C-alpha positions as CSV (number, residue, x, y, z in Angstrom):
1,Q,34.0,18.6,56.8
2,L,32.7,18.4,53.3
3,Q,29.5,20.6,52.4
4,A,27.6,19.8,49.2
5,S,25.2,22.4,47.9
6,G,23.4,23.2,44.6
7,G,20.8,20.5,44.4
8,G,17.0,21.2,43.5
9,L,14.3,20.4,41.2
10,V,14.8,20.6,37.4
11,Q,13.0,19.4,34.4
12,A,14.5,16.8,32.2
13,G,17.0,18.4,29.8
14,G,17.9,21.1,32.2
15,S,21.1,21.6,34.0
16,L,22.3,22.1,37.6
17,R,25.6,22.8,39.1
18,L,26.6,21.1,42.5
19,S,29.5,22.5,44.7
20,C,31.5,20.7,47.3
21,A,33.4,22.8,49.9
22,A,36.0,21.6,52.3
23,S,36.0,23.5,55.7
24,G,37.8,23.1,59.0
25,R,40.1,20.5,57.6
26,T,43.9,20.6,56.9
27,F,45.1,17.5,55.2
28,N,46.3,16.3,52.0
29,T,43.6,15.2,49.6
30,Y,44.5,12.9,46.7
31,A,41.1,12.9,45.1
32,T,37.6,14.4,45.3
33,A,34.7,12.5,44.0
34,W,30.9,12.6,43.5
35,F,28.7,9.7,44.1
36,R,24.9,9.4,44.2
37,Q,22.3,7.2,45.7
38,A,18.8,6.8,44.4
39,P,16.1,5.6,46.6
40,G,16.2,1.8,47.1
41,K,19.7,1.6,45.3
42,E,23.3,1.4,46.4
43,R,25.5,4.4,46.3
44,E,27.1,4.7,42.9
45,F,30.1,6.5,41.5
46,V,29.6,9.5,39.4
47,A,32.8,11.3,38.7
48,V,36.3,11.9,40.4
49,I,39.1,14.5,40.1
50,K,42.7,13.4,41.0
51,W,44.8,16.0,42.5
52,N,48.1,14.7,40.7
53,G,47.5,16.5,37.6
54,G,43.6,17.0,37.6
55,N,42.9,13.8,35.9
56,T,39.2,12.9,35.8
57,D,37.0,9.8,35.3
58,Y,33.3,9.5,34.9
59,A,30.7,6.8,35.2
60,D,29.5,5.7,31.7
61,S,26.0,6.9,32.5
62,V,27.0,10.5,32.8
63,K,29.9,10.8,30.5
64,G,29.4,13.7,28.1
65,R,26.8,15.3,30.2
66,F,28.6,15.8,33.5
67,T,31.9,17.7,34.2
68,I,33.8,17.6,37.5
69,S,36.1,20.6,38.0
70,G,38.2,22.3,40.6
71,D,41.3,24.2,41.0
72,D,42.7,22.2,44.0
73,A,41.5,20.1,46.9
74,K,41.1,23.1,49.2
75,N,38.7,25.0,46.9
76,P,35.4,24.0,45.9
77,V,34.9,21.1,43.6
78,D,32.0,21.5,41.3
79,L,29.9,19.1,39.3
80,Q,28.1,20.5,36.2
81,M,25.4,18.4,35.2
82,N,23.7,19.1,31.9
83,S,21.0,17.3,29.7
84,L,19.6,15.8,33.0
85,K,17.4,12.8,32.8
86,P,14.8,11.5,35.4
87,E,17.1,8.6,36.2
88,D,19.6,11.1,37.5
89,T,17.4,11.8,40.3
90,A,19.3,10.8,43.6
91,V,21.0,12.3,46.6
92,Y,24.5,13.5,45.4
93,Y,27.5,13.1,47.9
94,C,30.8,14.5,47.6
95,A,33.9,12.6,49.1
96,A,37.6,13.0,49.7
97,D,40.3,10.4,49.6
98,D,42.9,11.5,52.2
99,D,44.8,8.4,52.7
100,G,46.5,8.0,49.3
101,P,48.8,7.2,47.8
102,F,47.8,8.0,44.2
103,R,46.6,4.8,42.3
104,L,46.8,4.1,38.6
105,S,43.7,2.0,38.9
106,T,40.5,3.7,37.7
107,C,38.5,1.1,39.6
108,Y,40.1,2.1,42.8
109,Y,38.5,5.6,42.7
110,R,35.1,4.3,41.8
111,Q,34.7,2.5,45.1
112,T,33.0,4.0,48.1
113,T,35.5,2.4,50.4
114,T,38.3,4.4,49.0
115,Y,37.0,7.6,50.6
116,D,37.7,8.9,54.0
117,Y,35.4,11.9,54.3
118,W,31.8,12.4,52.9
119,G,29.5,15.4,52.7
120,Q,25.9,15.4,53.9
121,G,24.3,15.0,50.4
122,T,22.3,17.2,48.2
123,L,19.1,16.0,46.5
124,V,18.6,16.3,42.8
125,T,15.2,15.7,41.4
126,V,14.6,15.6,37.6
127,S,11.0,15.7,36.5
128,S,9.9,14.2,33.2
């Protein structure tokens, strides 16, 4: 299972750090990602870290403000969120791609269908 934590209420301009921990699983993970879903909207890609060298990719809306990090797939993967905006308010989910193989396509890792395991979500609320 994946366990996401660290959500909460923060004022605009503030910071939060989310963490995604894998437990009870033994598998090869090719990539770990964060997605988010705001009320009434579809789940959208936020960031991904790929475990064939630690390459990362970010949605344009969070680039320069959010940072995804982790040592490897079996240790917690964090999402540092700075300069938060009210439009960042959403339930944040972490997800893992266990099927592989590694793909060169950036778009591949931005799709929800790529991921095999999902955490339960953690709510981030940014007040204006």
